[in-house]
C-alpha positions as CSV (number, residue, x, y, z in Angstrom):
1,M,-18.9,20.7,21.5
2,A,-18.5,19.1,18.0
3,R,-15.1,20.8,17.7
4,E,-13.9,19.2,20.9
5,Q,-14.9,15.8,19.6
6,V,-13.2,16.3,16.4
7,G,-10.1,17.6,18.2
8,D,-10.0,14.5,20.6
9,A,-10.5,12.0,17.8
10,S,-7.9,13.3,15.3
11,M,-4.7,11.6,14.5
12,S,-1.5,13.5,14.1
13,G,-0.2,14.0,10.6
14,L,2.8,11.7,11.5
15,E,0.5,8.8,12.5
16,T,-1.2,9.1,9.2
17,A,1.9,9.6,7.1
18,V,4.1,6.7,8.5
19,P,1.8,3.9,7.3
20,L,1.3,5.6,3.9
21,L,5.0,6.0,3.5
22,I,5.7,2.4,4.4
23,E,3.1,1.2,2.0
24,A,4.5,3.2,-0.8
25,L,8.1,2.3,-0.2
26,C,7.5,-1.4,0.3
27,G,5.3,-1.2,-2.8
28,A,8.0,0.3,-4.8
29,G,10.6,-2.1,-3.5
30,G,8.5,-5.1,-4.4
31,A,7.9,-3.7,-7.8
32,F,11.7,-3.1,-8.4
33,A,12.6,-6.7,-7.2
34,T,9.9,-8.2,-9.5
35,A,11.0,-6.2,-12.5
36,W,14.6,-7.1,-11.8
37,F,13.9,-10.9,-11.7
38,W,11.2,-10.8,-14.4
39,R,12.9,-9.0,-17.4
40,M,9.7,-9.6,-19.6
41,A,8.0,-6.8,-17.7
42,A,10.2,-4.4,-19.7
43,L,9.3,-1.3,-17.8
44,G,11.4,1.8,-17.2
45,W,12.4,2.5,-13.6
46,K,9.9,5.4,-13.3
47,S,7.1,3.2,-14.5
48,V,8.1,0.4,-12.0
49,A,8.3,2.8,-9.1
50,A,4.8,4.3,-10.0
51,A,3.2,1.0,-10.4
52,G,4.7,-0.2,-7.1
53,V,3.5,2.8,-5.2
54,V,0.0,2.5,-6.6
55,G,-0.1,-1.2,-6.0
56,G,1.2,-1.0,-2.5
57,L,-1.4,1.6,-1.6
58,A,-4.2,-0.2,-3.4
59,L,-3.6,-3.6,-2.0
60,T,-3.3,-2.2,1.6
61,Q,-6.6,-0.4,1.2
62,L,-8.1,-3.7,-0.1
63,A,-6.7,-5.7,2.8
64,G,-8.3,-3.0,5.2
65,Q,-11.7,-3.7,3.7
66,I,-11.4,-7.5,4.6
67,P,-12.3,-8.1,8.2
68,A,-9.8,-10.9,8.7
69,L,-6.9,-8.9,7.4
70,A,-7.9,-5.4,8.7
71,N,-6.2,-6.1,12.1
72,F,-2.9,-6.7,10.3
73,V,-2.9,-3.4,8.5
74,G,-4.4,-1.4,11.3
75,N,-7.6,-0.5,9.6
76,V,-5.8,2.1,7.5
77,E,-7.9,1.6,4.5
78,S,-9.2,5.1,4.8
79,A,-7.3,8.0,6.3
80,V,-10.6,9.8,7.0
81,D,-12.0,6.7,8.8
82,A,-8.8,6.4,10.9
83,T,-8.9,10.0,11.8
84,A,-12.6,9.9,12.7
85,R,-12.0,6.9,15.0
86,G,-8.9,8.4,16.5
87,V,-6.6,5.4,16.0
88,G,-3.4,6.6,17.4
89,S,-1.4,3.5,18.0
90,L,1.1,2.5,15.4
91,T,2.1,-0.9,16.8
92,P,5.0,-2.9,15.3
93,G,2.5,-5.5,14.2
94,V,0.5,-2.9,12.2
95,L,3.6,-1.4,10.6
96,V,4.8,-4.9,9.6
97,G,1.3,-5.8,8.2
98,V,1.2,-2.5,6.2
99,G,4.8,-3.2,4.8
100,I,3.9,-6.8,3.8
101,A,0.7,-5.6,2.1
102,G,2.5,-2.9,0.3
103,L,5.3,-5.3,-0.7
104,L,2.8,-7.7,-2.2
105,G,0.8,-4.9,-3.9
106,G,4.0,-3.7,-5.7
107,I,4.7,-7.3,-6.8
108,L,1.2,-7.9,-8.1
109,S,1.0,-4.6,-9.9
110,V,4.3,-5.2,-11.9
111,C,3.1,-8.8,-12.6
112,I,-0.3,-7.6,-13.9
113,I,1.4,-4.9,-16.0
114,G,4.0,-7.3,-17.4
115,L,1.3,-9.9,-18.3
116,I,-0.8,-7.3,-20.0
117,R,2.2,-6.0,-22.0
118,S,3.2,-9.6,-23.0
119,V,-0.2,-10.5,-24.2
120,G,-0.5,-7.3,-26.1
121,S,2.8,-7.8,-27.8
122,G,2.2,-11.5,-28.6
123,R,5.0,-12.8,-26.3
124,R,4.2,-15.7,-24.0
């Protein structure tokens, strides 16, 4: 009986992977745009991509923890939680919300790294 409940409530791999991929790609895109406009960050392209992916995933998870924003990112703060609840609807609103959160996360991560690097090197 427990197996039937788990089987009915599970998301497909695609329904879990699509929001994560959008978060990561939008985070990397935001990070690259920020690094291109703000040369003081002085990061290599691999570092920018990694910071953007991590920032995009992290900010979307954080947005999922805030009740007012959770509807915009589709409560994808935890893949386990989403799988357990059986959320199987990827609406355009959720996909846009996840993309925007990922984009802002990538931007913020490069800004934070750039500020830390500039303070550490004495530049202002």
